Each structure stands twice: as C-alpha cells, then as structure tokens.
C-alpha positions in Angstrom: 86.5 84.5 47.3 82.7 84.8 48.1 81.4 87.6 50.4 77.7 87.1 51.6 75.1 89.2 53.1 71.5 88.1 54.4 68.8 90.1 54.7 64.9 89.6 55.3 64.4 88.4 58.7 62.1 89.5 61.3 59.4 88.7 63.3 56.4 87.1 61.8 53.5 85.2 63.1 52.8 81.5 62.8 51.9 80.4 59.3 53.0 83.7 58.3 55.9 84.0 55.5 59.0 85.7 55.0 61.4 85.7 52.2 65.3 85.8 52.9 68.0 86.9 50.4 71.4 86.6 50.3 73.8 89.1 48.3 77.0 87.9 47.1 80.3 89.7 46.2 82.8 88.4 43.7 82.7 87.4 39.9 82.4 83.8 40.7 79.2 83.3 42.6 77.6 81.5 39.6 80.3 78.8 40.1 79.2 78.1 43.8 76.6 75.9 45.1 74.6 77.8 47.6 72.6 76.6 51.1 70.7 77.7 53.7 71.5 76.8 57.4 69.9 77.5 60.7 70.8 77.8 64.4 68.4 78.1 67.0 69.4 78.7 70.6 71.1 76.0 72.3 71.0 74.0 69.1 73.6 73.0 66.8 73.6 74.6 63.2 71.3 72.3 60.8 70.8 72.0 56.9 67.9 73.9 55.5 68.0 73.8 51.7 70.5 73.7 49.1 70.6 74.8 45.4 73.5 73.7 42.9 75.1 76.4 40.6 72.5 76.2 37.7 69.5 76.7 39.9 68.2 73.1 39.7 67.8 70.5 41.2 67.1 71.8 44.9 67.2 69.9 48.4 65.7 70.7 51.5 65.3 69.2 55.2 62.5 67.1 55.9 61.3 69.8 58.4 60.8 72.5 55.9 60.0 70.5 52.3 56.9 71.7 50.9 57.0 75.2 52.8 60.1 76.4 51.9 61.7 77.1 48.4 65.2 78.1 47.3 66.0 80.0 44.2 69.2 81.9 42.9 69.8 84.8 40.3 73.2 84.3 39.0 73.1 87.5 37.0 72.1 89.4 40.5 74.4 87.4 42.3 71.6 86.2 45.1 69.8 83.4 46.5 66.7 83.7 48.3 64.8 81.4 50.9 61.1 81.7 50.5 59.6 80.5 54.0 55.9 80.1 54.1 53.6 78.4 56.5 56.0 79.4 59.3 55.8 77.8 62.6 57.5 78.4 65.9 59.9 75.9 65.7 61.2 77.7 62.6 62.8 80.4 64.9 66.5 80.4 64.6 69.4 82.7 62.8 69.4 81.8 59.3 72.7 82.1 57.6 73.3 81.7 53.5 76.4 79.5 52.7 78.6 79.2 49.9 80.6 75.7 48.7 83.6 76.0 46.6 81.9 73.3 44.2 79.4 74.1 41.7 77.1 71.0 42.5 75.2 69.9 45.6 77.5 69.9 48.6 75.5 68.0 51.2 74.0 68.6 54.3 76.9 69.2 56.5 78.0 72.7 57.3 81.8 71.8 57.2 81.3 71.2 53.0 80.8 75.0 52.8 83.4 77.1 53.1 81.6 80.9 52.9 79.2 82.2 55.5 77.0 85.0 56.0 76.6 86.7 59.1 73.1 85.6 59.7 69.6 87.0 59.8 67.3 86.5 63.1 64.1 84.7 62.1 61.4 84.7 65.1 58.1 83.1 64.6 55.4 83.5 67.1 52.7 81.5 67.9 
C-alpha cells in the first residue's frame, strides 16, 4: 500500500518554473514505478511523465518534452516534477501516481493503482 501527497503547485506566469513534489508513505516506495498525470477542466486526465524504480529511464509526453524533468529519491520516498518554460496550456491539476510494478507502466492511467489528491498548477499568460 502506498499513500501519496503532492505539493508545490501554485500560480506562475508563463515561461516561469515550478517544482512539484510527491511524498510517499510505505516501505515499498522503491519498488514502484511512478508517474505524473494532469487534468485540465473539461478534459480527460493525461500522462505527463514517468520514471522507473531505479530512476531511469524516464518518459515524457510530447507536449512537455524538453521542458519538464522527473526524478525520484528512494531514500526520501519522494518523486519530483521540475517544470520549466511553463505555458498557459500547462494549467491543470497535477497528480502523482504509483504503479504496482517496478518498471515503466505506460501512459494509461488505468495502469497506476495509487493516486494522490492532486495539486493545482495555474499558468497565467
């Protein structure tokens, strides 16, 4: 069982940066592949980034590639999403998710079993 709590969201101007963090409880964090998803108003939840248990490789949606990075610290039970060059279209609630497998679990949200409550990111133009 893994419980996830996101933090770091907020309001930022376009081209600015934010760093989201996800704190996980439980002794099995290092066994889980992790991912970030987001959901904008009126839209479906979409994949943003993922990372395997070891910290590599990493995967990104085309819309954020080159601007976002994902990392994890298994000793601290955290996974982070560094978001640079933010755009208004990045505005969404961002969710941290954990898979029951150790390796990349794909871009479909159904493959992730544990979810945080989400943190709002708003990018103004």
